[in-house]
C-alpha positions as CSV (number, residue, x, y, z in Angstrom):
1,L,120.0,183.3,-29.2
2,I,116.7,181.7,-28.4
3,N,113.6,183.3,-30.1
4,S,110.7,183.6,-27.8
5,M,108.1,182.7,-30.5
6,N,109.9,179.6,-31.3
7,A,110.2,178.8,-27.7
8,L,106.6,178.8,-27.2
9,R,106.2,176.6,-30.4
10,G,108.3,174.0,-28.3
11,Y,111.4,174.2,-30.6
12,Y,113.9,174.4,-27.7
13,Q,111.9,172.0,-25.2
14,I,114.3,169.6,-23.1
15,N,113.2,166.1,-23.1
16,S,112.4,165.2,-19.8
17,D,109.4,163.0,-19.9
18,D,111.0,161.1,-17.0
19,V,110.8,164.1,-14.6
20,T,108.3,165.4,-12.1
21,F,108.7,168.8,-10.6
22,M,107.2,168.8,-7.0
23,I,106.1,172.3,-6.1
24,P,104.2,172.9,-2.7
25,Y,102.8,176.5,-2.7
26,G,100.4,178.8,-0.5
27,T,99.2,182.2,-1.5
28,D,100.0,184.9,0.9
29,S,100.3,187.8,-1.6
30,Q,100.1,188.5,-5.3
31,V,103.7,188.5,-5.9
32,R,103.9,185.0,-4.4
33,F,101.4,183.9,-6.8
34,E,102.9,185.6,-9.9
35,N,106.2,183.9,-9.0
36,L,104.4,180.6,-9.2
37,C,102.9,181.5,-12.5
38,D,106.8,182.4,-13.8
39,V,108.2,179.2,-12.5
40,V,105.4,176.8,-13.9
41,G,105.5,178.8,-17.3
42,W,109.3,178.2,-17.2
43,I,108.8,174.3,-16.8
44,F,105.8,174.1,-19.0
45,V,107.6,175.8,-22.1
46,N,111.2,174.8,-21.8
47,T,110.9,171.1,-20.6
48,T,108.5,168.1,-21.3
49,A,108.6,167.4,-17.5
50,K,105.4,166.7,-15.5
51,I,104.4,169.1,-12.9
52,H,102.6,168.2,-9.6
53,I,101.5,171.4,-7.5
54,Y,100.5,171.2,-3.9
55,F,98.1,174.2,-3.2
56,S,97.9,174.6,0.4
57,E,95.6,177.7,0.6
58,S,94.0,179.0,3.7
59,R,91.4,182.0,3.6
60,K,93.4,184.1,5.6
61,G,96.5,183.7,3.2
62,M,94.2,184.7,0.3
63,S,92.5,187.6,1.9
64,S,95.6,189.5,0.4
65,F,95.1,188.2,-3.0
66,S,92.3,185.6,-4.1
67,W,92.9,183.9,-7.4
68,I,90.4,181.1,-6.9
69,N,87.1,180.6,-5.1
70,L,87.8,177.8,-2.4
71,D,84.1,177.1,-2.0
72,S,84.0,176.0,-5.7
73,P,87.3,175.3,-7.0
74,E,86.5,172.7,-9.7
75,N,87.9,174.9,-12.5
76,L,91.3,175.5,-10.8
77,L,93.6,174.3,-13.3
78,Q,91.8,176.5,-16.2
79,V,92.1,179.4,-13.8
80,F,95.7,179.1,-12.9
81,Y,96.4,178.4,-16.6
82,N,94.6,181.4,-17.7
83,N,96.6,183.6,-14.9
84,M,99.8,182.1,-16.1
85,V,99.3,182.9,-19.7
86,I,98.0,186.2,-19.2
87,H,100.8,187.1,-16.7
88,R,103.6,186.3,-19.1
89,F,102.7,185.6,-22.6
90,H,100.7,188.9,-23.0
91,Q,102.6,190.6,-25.7
92,K,100.7,190.9,-28.9
93,E,103.2,188.8,-31.0
94,L,103.3,186.0,-28.4
95,Y,99.6,185.8,-28.3
96,N,99.6,185.5,-32.1
97,D,102.0,182.3,-31.7
98,F,100.6,180.5,-28.8
99,D,97.5,178.1,-29.4
100,F,95.9,178.7,-26.0
101,Q,93.3,175.9,-26.2
102,S,95.4,173.2,-27.6
103,E,98.2,174.2,-25.1
104,F,95.7,173.9,-22.5
105,E,95.2,170.3,-23.3
106,N,98.6,169.7,-23.1
107,F,98.9,171.6,-19.8
108,K,96.2,169.3,-18.4
109,N,98.2,166.3,-19.5
110,R,101.2,167.6,-17.7
111,V,100.1,169.2,-14.7
112,K,98.7,167.7,-11.8
113,Y,97.5,169.5,-8.5
114,T,96.4,168.8,-4.9
115,L,94.3,171.4,-3.2
116,Y,94.3,171.4,0.5
117,V,92.4,174.2,2.2
118,R,94.2,174.9,5.7
119,K,92.5,176.6,8.7
120,D,93.7,180.1,9.3
121,D,95.9,179.1,12.1
122,E,97.4,176.0,10.5
123,P,100.9,176.3,9.5
124,F,102.3,175.5,6.0
125,H,103.7,171.9,6.2
126,R,105.7,171.8,3.3
127,M,107.5,168.6,4.2
128,R,104.2,166.4,4.3
129,Y,103.1,168.1,1.0
130,L,106.4,167.0,-0.7
131,N,106.0,163.4,0.6
132,E,102.5,163.1,-0.5
133,M,103.7,164.0,-4.0
134,L,106.8,161.7,-3.7
135,V,104.3,158.8,-3.2
136,Q,102.2,159.7,-6.1
137,S,105.0,160.4,-8.5
138,Q,105.2,158.1,-11.5
139,T,108.7,159.2,-12.9
140,P,112.1,157.9,-12.0
141,I,113.5,161.4,-11.3
142,V,111.6,163.8,-9.0
143,V,112.5,167.6,-8.4
144,N,111.9,169.2,-4.9
145,H,111.3,172.4,-6.1
146,D,110.4,175.9,-4.6
147,A,107.6,177.9,-6.1
148,D,109.8,180.9,-6.5
149,V,112.9,179.5,-8.1
150,F,114.5,178.7,-11.8
151,I,117.7,177.2,-13.2
152,S,119.6,177.7,-16.5
153,R,119.0,175.3,-19.2
154,H,122.6,174.0,-18.9
155,A,121.9,173.3,-15.3
156,F,118.9,171.4,-15.9
157,I,120.3,169.2,-18.7
158,S,123.4,168.7,-16.5
159,A,121.3,167.4,-13.6
160,L,119.5,165.1,-15.9
161,N,122.8,163.7,-17.4
162,Y,124.1,163.0,-13.8
163,L,120.9,161.0,-12.7
164,R,120.3,159.1,-16.2
165,N,123.8,158.1,-16.7
166,S,125.7,157.7,-13.4
167,N,125.4,156.3,-10.0
168,T,124.5,159.6,-8.8
169,D,121.5,159.7,-6.5
170,C,120.8,163.4,-5.9
171,V,122.0,166.8,-7.8
172,Y,122.0,170.3,-6.6
173,P,122.0,172.2,-9.7
174,Y,123.8,175.4,-8.5
175,G,127.1,176.1,-6.8
176,F,127.7,176.4,-3.1
177,G,128.4,179.9,-2.1
178,K,127.6,182.9,-3.9
179,Y,125.5,181.1,-6.8
180,Q,122.1,182.5,-5.9
181,L,120.7,185.6,-7.8
182,Q,117.9,187.2,-5.9
183,V,115.6,188.9,-8.5
184,H,112.7,191.5,-8.1
185,P,110.8,190.4,-10.8
186,R,108.4,193.5,-11.2
187,Q,111.5,195.7,-11.5
188,I,112.9,194.1,-14.4
189,S,109.8,192.4,-15.7
190,E,111.0,192.1,-19.5
191,I,114.4,190.4,-18.6
192,V,112.6,188.0,-16.2
193,E,109.8,187.3,-19.0
194,E,112.6,186.6,-21.5
195,A,114.1,184.0,-19.1
196,V,110.8,182.3,-18.4
197,V,109.7,182.1,-22.2
198,T,113.3,180.9,-23.5
199,G,115.0,179.6,-20.7
200,D,117.8,181.8,-21.5
201,T,119.0,183.4,-18.2
202,S,122.1,185.1,-19.5
203,K,120.5,188.7,-19.3
204,L,119.6,188.3,-15.7
205,L,123.1,187.4,-15.0
206,K,124.5,190.1,-17.1
207,N,122.1,192.6,-15.2
208,A,123.3,191.5,-11.7
209,G,122.9,194.3,-9.4
210,T,120.1,196.0,-11.3
211,S,117.0,195.0,-9.2
212,S,119.0,191.8,-8.3
213,M,121.7,190.9,-5.9
214,I,124.1,187.9,-5.5
215,W,123.4,185.9,-2.6
216,D,124.5,182.6,-1.0
217,A,123.2,179.2,-2.3
218,K,123.5,176.3,0.0
219,Y,120.9,173.3,0.5
220,G,117.4,174.4,-0.8
221,H,115.8,175.9,-3.6
222,T,115.6,173.0,-6.1
223,I,117.0,169.5,-5.7
224,F,117.2,166.7,-8.3
225,Y,116.5,163.1,-7.1
226,K,116.2,159.5,-8.2
227,K,112.7,158.8,-6.9
228,D,114.1,155.4,-5.3
229,S,116.9,157.2,-3.7
230,Y,114.8,160.0,-2.2
231,I,112.5,157.3,-0.7
232,R,115.5,155.2,0.6
233,M,116.5,158.1,2.7
234,F,112.8,158.5,3.8
235,G,112.0,161.6,1.9
236,E,111.2,164.8,4.0
237,N,111.3,164.9,7.8
238,E,107.5,165.8,8.6
239,E,108.4,166.5,12.1
240,F,109.7,169.8,10.8
241,V,106.9,172.1,10.3
242,S,106.7,175.5,8.5
243,W,110.0,177.4,8.3
244,A,113.0,175.0,9.5
245,P,116.3,173.8,9.0
246,E,115.1,171.1,6.9
247,D,117.3,172.0,4.0
248,I,120.6,171.3,5.8
249,E,119.2,168.3,7.6
250,R,118.3,166.7,4.4
251,Y,121.7,167.2,2.9
252,V,123.6,165.8,6.0
253,R,121.2,162.7,6.1
254,A,121.9,162.0,2.6
255,L,125.6,162.1,3.3
256,K,125.3,159.9,6.4
257,F,123.3,157.2,4.4
258,G,125.7,157.2,1.6
259,L,124.0,159.0,-1.2
260,N,126.0,160.0,-4.2
261,I,125.6,163.7,-4.4
262,A,126.5,165.9,-7.0
263,R,126.7,169.9,-7.6
264,I,126.7,171.9,-10.7
265,P,128.5,175.3,-10.4
266,Q,125.6,177.3,-11.9
267,F,123.2,180.0,-10.6
268,V,119.8,179.5,-9.1
269,Y,117.6,182.4,-9.8
270,H,115.2,183.3,-6.9
271,L,112.0,185.5,-7.4
272,E,111.8,187.9,-4.3
273,H,108.5,188.2,-2.5
274,P,107.2,189.3,0.9
275,R,107.9,186.8,3.6
276,G,105.3,185.9,6.2
277,N,105.6,183.6,9.2
278,D,106.0,180.5,7.2
279,S,108.8,182.0,5.4
280,S,111.0,183.2,8.4
281,N,112.0,182.4,12.0
282,T,108.9,184.4,13.3
283,N,106.7,181.0,12.9
284,P,105.6,179.6,16.2
285,M,107.4,176.1,15.4
286,F,110.6,177.7,15.0
287,I,112.2,176.7,18.5
288,K,110.8,173.1,18.3
289,N,112.4,172.6,14.7
290,E,115.8,174.0,15.8
291,M,115.7,171.5,18.7
292,L,114.8,168.6,16.5
293,W,117.8,169.6,14.2
294,D,120.0,169.8,17.4
295,K,119.2,166.5,18.2
296,L,119.4,164.7,14.6
297,Q,122.7,166.3,13.8
298,K,124.3,164.5,16.8
299,M,123.3,161.1,15.6
300,N,125.3,158.7,14.0
301,K,124.3,156.6,10.9
302,E,122.7,153.7,12.8
303,E,121.0,156.0,15.3
304,L,119.8,158.2,12.4
305,M,118.3,155.3,10.5
306,S,116.4,153.9,13.6
307,Y,115.0,157.2,14.3
308,Y,113.6,157.2,10.7
309,K,112.2,153.9,10.6
310,N,110.3,154.6,13.9
311,C,108.7,157.8,12.3
312,D,105.0,157.5,11.9
313,Y,105.0,159.1,8.4
314,V,107.6,156.5,7.3
315,K,105.1,153.8,8.2
316,R,102.1,155.4,6.8
317,Y,103.9,155.5,3.4
318,G,105.3,152.1,3.6
319,W,109.0,153.1,3.2
320,V,109.9,150.6,5.9
321,S,109.2,147.0,5.9
C-alpha cells in the first residue's frame, strides 16, 4: 500500500517530465472548483508532469462561488494552490509532512495558467482553449484532460509506455463500455482523498455502489497524444462551441487520418458535479453542433482533410502550409 505521507514526500512520483496536462476550466459551482483542486493535486503529487490550466471565468459563473477577484487576479496561482492544499492536505499528519512554501515553488515551476474573463452570455469554448494550450505546450506528450477526472497509476504508466516506445499516436487510458466510475466526492471524501494523495484508486473500485456508480466510458475524459500527431490531425475543432459531440468526432477523425490508437482496459474516475448549460444539451449551440457533426461524419478522408485545411483556426495556428 502507498503511504500518504511518503506520497507527499514524492517517493512514488511517476517520472513524466515529457508530459503536459491541458485542463480547460470554468467555475459554475463550489463542487466544480473542489474537483479541479482534486485533479490538479492528483497530478502534482503523483507525477512530475507539467500542468496548464485554462481558467475561462465569468462573473455570472462565479456568482455561485467566487474563489478569485477577477479585477485583481495577480496572485491567482498562490490562491489556487492554497485552496488545493487546504481542500485535500488538511489532516494534521499531512500538514506536518508537507513543506508548503518549498512545494509552492515547485508548483510554480510546473503549473502554468491562462486567465480569460468571459462575458456573462459568452459560452465556454473548450475546443479553442485546448488548441491555445496545445500551441504553447513544450513537451512531446500532451493530455487533453477534463477538470474532473483522474485515472489509475497503472493506466498512466501504460499510456506513457505506448507513446514513448511504439508508433502509437494516441491513447485512451480507459476501456470502452462500463469503465467509468462516477464518484460523489463529498459523500466518500476520505476515500477520494486517499486516491488523490496516493494515486491508489483500489478503494474507489472496492466501494463502487457506495456514493458511486459504474457508467459508460467512450471517447472523452482524458486522452494522451504525441503532440505532433495531435497537430497533424488539426487539434480540436473550434467550430464546436460549448457542449457538443466533439469527443466522438475527434475519435472518428483520428481513425480516418490513420492515427494509431490504443486503449487501456482500466477505469476512469469522474468526480460528479452540478451541470449547467455548458455541460448539457441545453446550451444554445447544441443544434448547430449536431448539424456540424452530421456533416463531418459523412466525409471521406480527402473531404475531411480539405475541410480542416480551410478552417480559419488551422491557418491561424500555422498547422497547414
